[in-house]
N, C-alpha and C positions, 0 to 999 in steps of 0.2 A: 607504652604501647608502641608497636611499630606504625609507621605512616599508614593511613587507610587508603586502600586504592579506590580512585574515582570510578573507574569503571566498575568495580564491584558494588559501590554504592548505587550507580544507576541501574544495574541489573536487579538489585534488591527492590528498588523504588518500582521498576518495572513489574516485577512478580506481585508486589503489594497491590498494584493499581489492577493488573490483568487477573489476578488470582490463579495463574497457570505459568509453569516454568516454560512450556512450548510456546504460548502466545507471546511471552516476554522475549524469548530467544528470536522469534520471527520479527517482532518489533524493532530489534536491534540488529538484525541482519547476521546473527552468529548462531552456531549450533548450540542445541540445547545442552550436550556435555560441557561445551565452554562456559556457558552461562552458570549452570550448576556449579562448576569448579571455582568460578569467580566468587559466587555467594559463598560456598565453602570455606574459601580463604578468608572472605571478610567475617564469617561467623568465627572462625579460629583467632582473628585478631581481637574481635570483641569479646569473645569468651562465653558466646551463648548462641543457640539456634534461634533464627528469625521466623522460620516457618515449619509446620508440621504439613507432611504430605500424606494423603490417605486416598482411598478409592473414591471418596466423596469430594476430593479437591485439595486445594492449597489453602491453609488457614494460618494465621499469625500465632505464634507462642505468646505466652505472658510477656516473655522477654522481648520479643518483636514488637509487641503492642506498645511498648514504651520506646523502644529504640526507633522504629520505622518513622514515626513523625518527626524525630529530630533529624533523620536522614533527607526526608522530605524538605524540611526547612532549610537545611544545610545546602541542598542542591539548588533550591529556588534563590537562595541568596548568591551561590556561586554563578549561576546562569546571569542574575542581574548584573554582575561585574562586568562580564563579557558585554551584554547588551548596552550598558551605560558607556563603556569604554567606546564602543563603535559610535554611539550616538554623539559623543564630544568629538571624536575624530571626523565625523562626517556631518558637521552641522548644516541642516537643511539639505541633505543628500537628496538628489533628484533621480535617484534610480531604485528600481525593484529588481532584486536578483531572484529569479525564478528558475527552479530546477524541474525538468519534466522527464517522466518516464518515456522510453521508446514506444510504449503502448498508447501513448497519448496521440489522438489524431491531430494533423496540422490545422484542421479547421478551428480546434479549441484553442491552439497557441495563437492563430490570427485573431481570434475574439480577445484573448487576453491582451494582445498587443494593442489593439485598437481601444479597449476599455481602461489600461494604464494611461493612456494619453488623454483620456476623457476624465480622469480624477479631478477633484477640486484643485490640487496642485498637480499639473501634468508631469509625469516622470518618464525616464526611460527604462525600458525593459531590457535588462541582462538575462539572456537564456542559456541555460546550461542542461543539456541531456545526458542522463547517466543512469546506471542501474539503480535498482531500489535500494540497495544496501549503501551505495555511496550518497544518494540523496538523503536518506535517513541520517547518515553521519554527518553530511554537511549542515543539515537543519539544526541538529543537536549542537553543533559546534558554531553555530552563528554565521556560516560561510554562505548560507542561502537565506532568503527572508520568506519564501513561500515555496511548496513542492505541489506539483500536480502528478497524482499518482493514481493508480487503481486502488480501490477500498478493500485491500485484501489482508491487511495486518494492522494491529492497533499500533498507535503512537502515542504513549502515555504522555500526559501533562501538555498536549497541544489541541489547538482549535481545530475543528474538522468542518467541512461543509461539503456535501454532496453536489456537484456542479454539472453532472451529466450522467445519464444512464444510456446504454447502448445494446442493440440486440447482438447476440452471439449467434454465428452462423458455422456450419459444419462444413469444411473443405472435404471433397472426395472426388474420385474419377467420375467423369460425365457419363452416368447411366440413364441420362435422359428424365430422370425423376427430379422434380422441383417442389414437391410438397414438403412441408415442415416435417422435421425429424423428432420423434420424441426422445427425450433423454436417456429413457431405459434402453432404447435401440441403439442410440449412439454410444453407451457404455459398453456394447457388446463388440464395437469396432476396436481395431488396434489403432491406439491415438499416437500421433508423432508429436513430441514435445519440443519446446525449445528450452535453452538454459533458463534456470530459474532466476533471472536477473531483472525482468521487466515486470513481472508479477502475473503474467498469463499461465504460467505452470501451476503457480499457487492457487489460482483462481480455478483452473480445470480439477486438480486434485481435492481442494476443499469442496467443490461443488458436488463431486461424485462421493465424497465422504459424507457429505450432509444427507444425501439421499441414500446412503448405505448401498453404494453401488461399487463394484470392483473397478479398478482401473488396470486395463490391459494396454500397456505402453509398447511401442515400437522399440527395440533394442538400441536404435541409433538416435541422433538429436541433431534437430535441424538448426542452422545458425540464425535463421531469421524468418520472417513471414513469408517474403518471395520464396525461400526455399520449401516451405511447407506447402506452398501451391505447387511447386514443381514436383515434389515427392508424392503429394496425393494423386496428382494426374498419372503417376507412374503405378498407382495402386500400391504403394508401400504401407498405407494406412489412411486414417481420416485425421482431422485437426479441428480444434475449437478455436476460433478468432473473433474479435469484435468486427462488425461488419464494415467499419470504416477502414480496416486494414486490407481489404480486398484491393488488389492493384487495378481491377476492372470488373464491372458488374458481369460481365461474361465469364469470370472464373467459377467453375462448377461449384455450386455450394447449396446448402438447404438450411432454413431457418430452425434454430434449435429450440424446441418447446418442451414444457413439462405439464402434462395434463392439458394441452392446447394452448398454454399461456407461454408467451415468449420468455426465454432466459436471457437475462441481461447483465451486463457488468456495470458496476457503478465507479465513476471516477470523483476524486474529491481534491479539494484544496486544502493543505495542511499548513499551519503557521503558528508562531508563538505568541499567546496572547500578550506577553511582555515586550514584544517588539515595539520600537519606537513608531513603527509603520503600521502597528495593529489596526488602527481605523480604517486606513486606506486598503489594507488587505482585506478587512471584511467586506468593504465596499466592492472591492475586485471581486471577491468570491460570491457575493450576492449577485453582481451583475452577471457573472458567468453562468451561475445556476438560472437566473431569470431568462437569459438568452438562450438556453438549452431547448432545442425543438422536441427533446425526448421527455423533459419533465423530470421530475424527482422520483426515486425509486420508492416502492411502498415499504420496504423494509429489507432486513438482511436474511439470507437463507444460508445457515451453517457458517460460512465465512462472512465477511463484510461486504461480499458482492451480492448484489441484488438479483433475485430470481422472481419474475413477474409473471 
């Protein structure tokens, strides 16, 4: 048999856990065709199909029911090799490598910095800001110990802790209106999106999809949150952003609500339970969650972003 492709094994494990090819593709930051092709090549090497796809969802075949547990054990053992090697090479390591999405507010990073220094064994915090795909890859490869990201995509086999929820506001031209805007009304607007790297566009599209609302998007694309403010002032459209991303409270915006209740986005800490720092990472995540002024979301709505 040809050598098994590690990427294909991870794709298969992700589908087995999420029971969805599209959710697994989002978790690994690849297109669904790329993931499906990787699994097809794996199945060809193994000599049997692992999954059945039907309108009711993805299920394991009889062949897959026997093979997929072996794949899971193999991946756990393989990941343990890297974890143990890093532990041996960095005995008593005094740093935590944290990746953050550009959507994470500076106040949350500041809290993390303070809390890392207050751990039972004080540590240095090494920060890396990157897009969602790179953060997930670095966490999978052991290059980061923990990531702070919007909770918009599943990451199989990792620990998750919601650390903050934040209201979503609608940017638009200054019309003198300041009352909250209902989600159905916001969906009628032409929405300006940013590149789907920080999680905001995923949140927006999943939010509308969960409520069976259409997405009317502006044909262009803004480079960042400040550009969103400039373009909405020009009347090119509206945009959804977390409130902390406003450059000033004076920026024209309205609170987004659904049936009168605030629409919020959840942010989470994600780390490996096999990490040598797992105990400290759990303490850090718990401290961040306890220190959040907004509390914990009541539950997911459509995607893993919370709507309250």
